[in-house]
C-alpha positions in Angstrom: 144.0 96.9 81.4 140.5 95.3 81.1 137.8 97.3 82.8 134.8 95.5 84.4 131.6 96.2 82.6 128.4 97.3 84.5 126.4 94.3 85.9 123.1 93.4 84.3 120.7 90.6 85.2 121.3 87.3 83.4 118.0 85.7 84.4 114.3 86.4 85.2 114.1 87.8 88.7 111.1 86.2 90.4 112.1 87.1 93.9 110.0 88.9 96.5 112.0 92.1 95.9 113.9 93.5 94.3 111.6 92.8 91.3 112.0 93.2 87.6 112.0 96.8 86.4 109.8 97.9 83.5 111.5 99.2 80.4 109.9 102.7 80.7 111.2 102.9 84.3 114.7 102.1 83.1 114.4 104.7 80.4 113.4 107.3 83.0 116.4 106.5 85.1 118.7 107.3 82.2 117.2 110.8 81.6 119.7 113.8 81.9 120.1 114.6 85.6 119.5 117.9 87.2 121.1 119.4 90.4 118.4 118.7 93.0 119.9 121.1 95.4 119.7 124.1 93.1 117.0 123.4 90.5 113.8 125.0 91.8 111.7 122.7 89.6 112.9 119.7 91.7 110.8 120.7 94.7 107.4 120.7 93.0 108.5 117.6 91.1 109.1 115.8 94.4 106.0 117.2 96.0 104.0 115.9 93.0 105.2 112.3 93.7 104.3 112.7 97.4 100.8 114.0 96.5 100.1 111.0 94.3 101.3 108.7 97.1 98.9 110.4 99.5 96.1 110.1 97.1 96.9 106.4 96.1 96.8 105.4 99.8 93.7 107.5 100.6 95.7 109.5 103.2 93.4 111.9 104.8 95.9 113.2 107.4 99.2 111.6 106.6 102.1 113.3 104.8 104.3 111.5 102.3 108.0 111.7 102.5 110.7 110.2 100.3 114.1 109.2 101.8 117.3 108.3 99.8 117.9 104.8 101.0 116.5 101.3 100.6 113.3 100.4 102.5 115.1 99.6 105.7 116.0 103.3 105.9 112.4 104.2 106.1 111.8 101.7 108.8 114.8 102.8 110.8 113.8 106.5 110.4 110.4 105.7 111.9 111.9 104.0 114.9 114.7 106.7 115.3 112.2 109.5 115.1 109.6 108.1 117.5 111.8 106.3 120.1 113.0 108.0 123.2 115.2 106.4 125.8 112.9 104.4 128.2 109.9 104.1 125.8 108.1 100.8 126.1 107.4 99.7 122.5 105.1 96.8 121.7 106.7 94.7 118.9 104.1 92.4 117.3 106.1 89.3 116.2 104.9 86.5 114.1 107.8 86.5 111.6 111.4 87.3 110.9 110.8 91.0 110.2 108.3 91.5 113.0 110.8 90.1 115.5 113.6 92.2 114.0 111.8 95.4 114.8 112.9 94.9 118.4 116.5 95.6 117.3 115.5 99.1 116.0 113.8 99.9 119.3 116.8 98.8 121.4 119.2 100.7 119.0 117.5 104.0 119.9 117.2 103.4 123.6 113.7 102.0 123.8 112.5 98.9 125.6 110.9 96.4 123.2 108.1 94.2 124.6 107.7 91.3 122.2 104.2 89.9 121.6 105.3 86.7 119.9 102.8 84.3 118.3 102.7 81.4 115.8 104.6 82.4 112.7 102.5 80.1 110.5 99.3 82.2 110.9 98.3 85.9 111.0 98.0 87.7 114.3 94.7 87.1 116.0 92.9 90.4 116.7 90.9 89.0 119.6 94.0 87.7 121.3 95.7 91.0 120.9 92.7 92.8 122.4 92.8 90.5 125.4 96.5 91.1 125.9 96.1 94.9 125.7 93.3 94.7 128.2 96.0 93.7 130.7 98.8 95.9 129.5 98.6 98.8 127.1 101.2 101.3 128.4 103.2 101.5 125.2 104.6 104.6 123.4 103.8 102.9 120.1 103.5 99.5 118.4 105.2 98.1 115.4 103.7 95.5 113.1 104.4 94.0 109.7 101.6 93.8 107.0 103.3 91.1 104.9 106.3 89.4 106.5 108.4 88.8 103.4 110.6 85.9 104.7 107.4 83.8 105.4 104.7 85.4 103.2 102.4 85.7 106.2 99.8 88.6 105.8 98.5 90.3 108.9 95.1 92.0 108.9 96.1 95.6 109.6 92.4 96.6 109.1 91.5 94.6 112.2 94.7 95.1 114.2 95.2 98.9 113.9 91.8 99.9 115.5 92.5 97.7 118.5 95.9 99.5 119.1 94.5 102.9 118.5 91.6 102.3 121.0 94.3 101.8 123.6 96.0 105.1 122.7 98.9 103.3 121.0 100.6 104.8 118.0 101.4 102.4 115.1 104.3 101.9 112.7 103.4 99.5 109.9 105.9 97.9 107.6 104.0 97.6 104.3 107.2 97.4 102.1 106.2 94.0 100.7 102.5 94.5 100.3 102.0 98.0 99.2 101.1 98.6 95.5 100.2 94.8 95.2 97.4 94.8 97.8 95.0 97.6 98.7 95.8 99.8 101.7 93.4 102.5 102.6 94.7 104.9 105.2 91.3 106.4 105.5 90.1 103.1 106.9 93.4 101.7 108.2 95.0 104.9 109.7 98.6 103.8 110.4 100.5 106.6 112.2 103.5 105.8 110.0 103.2 103.6 106.9 106.6 102.4 105.6 107.1 101.6 101.9 110.0 100.7 99.6 110.7 101.2 95.9 111.9 97.8 94.9 108.9 95.5 95.7 105.5 95.7 94.0 106.2 99.2 92.8 108.9 97.7 90.6 111.4 100.5 90.8 115.1 99.8 91.6 116.1 99.5 95.2 117.3 102.8 96.8 114.3 104.7 98.0 112.0 104.6 101.0 108.6 106.3 101.2 106.7 107.0 104.4 103.2 108.3 105.1 103.3 110.0 108.5 100.2 111.1 110.5 99.6 113.9 112.9 99.9 111.8 116.1 103.3 110.6 115.1 104.4 114.2 114.2 103.1 115.3 117.6 105.2 112.7 119.5 108.3 113.7 117.6 107.6 117.4 118.4 107.2 116.6 122.1 110.5 114.7 122.4 112.6 115.5 125.4 115.8 114.2 123.7 117.1 114.9 120.2 116.7 112.3 117.5 119.9 110.2 117.6 120.4 110.3 113.8 120.9 112.9 111.1 120.0 110.7 108.0 117.1 108.9 109.7 115.5 112.0 111.0 111.9 112.5 109.7 111.3 116.1 111.1 114.4 117.2 109.2 112.8 116.2 105.9 109.3 117.3 106.7 109.4 121.0 105.5 111.5 120.5 102.4 108.9 122.1 100.1 108.3 125.2 102.3 112.0 125.7 102.9 113.0 124.7 99.3 115.8 122.7 100.9 116.6 119.1 101.6 118.9 118.0 104.5 121.0 116.0 102.0 121.3 115.7 98.2 118.4 113.7 96.8 119.0 111.1 94.0 117.4 112.8 91.1 117.7 109.8 88.7 116.1 107.5 91.2 113.2 109.9 91.6 112.7 110.0 87.9 112.5 106.2 88.0 110.1 106.4 90.9 107.9 108.9 89.1 107.5 106.5 86.1 107.0 103.4 88.3 104.3 105.2 90.2 102.7 106.3 86.9 102.7 102.7 85.8 100.7 101.8 89.0 98.3 104.7 88.7 97.6 103.7 85.1 96.8 100.1 86.0 93.3 100.1 87.6 93.3 96.3 87.7 96.6 96.0 89.6 95.2 94.6 92.8 92.9 92.1 91.0 95.8 90.9 88.9 97.9 90.3 91.9 95.1 88.5 93.6 94.4 86.1 90.7 98.0 85.3 90.1 98.7 84.6 93.8 95.7 82.3 94.0 96.8 80.4 90.8 100.3 80.0 92.1 99.2 78.6 95.4 96.8 76.2 93.6 99.7 75.0 91.4 102.0 74.4 94.4 99.4 72.6 96.4 98.1 70.5 93.4 101.7 69.4 92.7 102.1 68.0 96.2 104.3 70.8 97.5 103.5 72.2 101.0 102.8 75.9 101.6 104.6 77.4 104.6 101.5 79.4 105.7 98.4 77.7 107.0 96.5 81.0 106.8 97.0 84.6 105.9 98.2 84.3 102.4 99.8 87.4 100.6 99.0 88.4 97.1 102.7 89.4 96.6 104.7 86.3 97.6 104.1 82.6 97.9 106.3 80.4 100.2 106.6 76.6 100.1 108.6 74.1 102.2 111.8 72.6 100.7 110.7 69.0 99.8 112.4 66.1 101.4 115.4 64.7 99.6 116.8 68.0 98.4 117.9 71.4 99.6 117.0 75.0 99.1 120.4 75.6 97.5 120.0 72.8 95.0 116.6 74.2 93.9 117.7 77.8 93.8 121.0 77.0 91.9 119.2 74.7 89.5 116.5 77.3 88.6 119.2 80.0 88.3 121.0 77.9 85.7 117.7 77.6 83.8 117.3 81.4 83.8 115.0 82.1 86.8 116.0 83.5 90.2 113.8 82.5 93.1 114.7 83.2 96.8 115.3 81.2 99.9 114.8 82.8 103.3 116.7 83.7 106.4 116.5 83.8 110.2 114.6 80.8 111.6 113.5 80.0 108.0 117.0 79.7 106.6 117.3 76.6 104.4 113.6 75.6 105.0 111.6 77.4 102.3 111.6 78.7 98.7 109.9 82.0 98.0 108.3 83.0 94.7 107.8 86.8 94.3 104.7 87.5 92.2 104.6 91.3 92.8 104.7 94.3 90.5 106.3 93.5 87.1 106.8 89.9 88.3 103.0 89.5 88.5 102.5 88.8 84.8 100.9 85.7 83.4 103.7 84.9 81.0 106.5 85.5 83.5 105.0 83.4 86.2 104.2 80.6 83.8 107.7 80.5 82.6 109.1 80.5 86.1 106.8 77.6 87.2 107.9 75.6 84.1 111.5 76.0 85.2 110.7 75.1 88.8 108.9 72.0 87.6 111.8 70.9 85.5 114.4 71.5 88.2 112.4 69.6 90.8 112.1 66.7 88.4 115.9 66.8 87.8 116.3 66.6 91.6 114.0 63.6 91.7 111.3 65.4 93.6 108.0 63.7 92.6 105.2 66.1 91.6 101.6 65.2 91.3 100.7 67.8 88.7 102.4 70.1 86.2 103.0 73.4 87.9 102.6 75.6 84.8 99.5 73.8 83.5 97.7 74.1 86.8 98.6 77.7 87.1 97.3 78.6 83.6 94.1 76.5 84.1 93.4 78.2 87.4 94.1 81.6 86.0 91.8 81.1 83.0 88.9 79.9 85.2 89.1 82.8 87.8 
């Protein structure tokens, strides 16, 4: 009987997560595994990762936690742990993920109040302040830093103080921006900051990380009803180091990979500038070629999004690029079939990888008879060399 072999990538993954994984991270994943339930060294090992996360994000009050599950688990855990039946929760919505947070609120018995705005631009701080002047009776608010399906970047540095001045706790989805763009919790004190392993950190999917502040812990401690989840329960995980006990078996191999991926980031002092320059050069190439960016403002340094040109489809572009050895992404929700997304985050944000990807995209668009006004790769390289 023929047995199926393990699956491995057959192309360059230039999607906005999961991203390509560095060779030293892959090597760390293959190290001999310990028993994380019984090995006393595993607790300080995990605490060391958490301490580095707190330092990297300049967390003055927030505590870092690691959960065994893809980034959605961290988001759900934040909603599950904060939401009590009847809580009014402000859901800031200018994208697919922002709007989707309402589902988490409803799942745990809260009442989502959608603050829906133009999905082509970032949320306007002044407009939010005016809205809250009329209604600010919310248990907490959710907002997305970078909305991955659209690439829109919201200015959390301007939005969070407005919410906090109204006494509103904040849950920030930074899964697609963290490690590729600077986030300073000393200046932008989200009450819960949600992260994932598979985006700009460039570890495999499978881990969520959260940084949780004292006001969020206090709300959890004052709950009148139990948290309606075992796995997505943040207080159950909080005292793992003091108790030398985890509520469930942690994935030791994944944490080895996370440790190395985080080391890679910590040893790369120019990481934010590299992302910024590459993002700017990608956008310049797309616009110069005559393609149309989805966003009209609020560009992310981790993902670029352009409209599917007339005369072709997202599927034709994606399949053509895949056959040429590069995987890009379409989108979903109200953007399904309308845009193509290029992930230039983490290990994807390398000059050679992006140049190769744009060369393939240029060829495929030509094969599909989409007229371009400039060579994507050449404009990208020229812009990068001049910046």
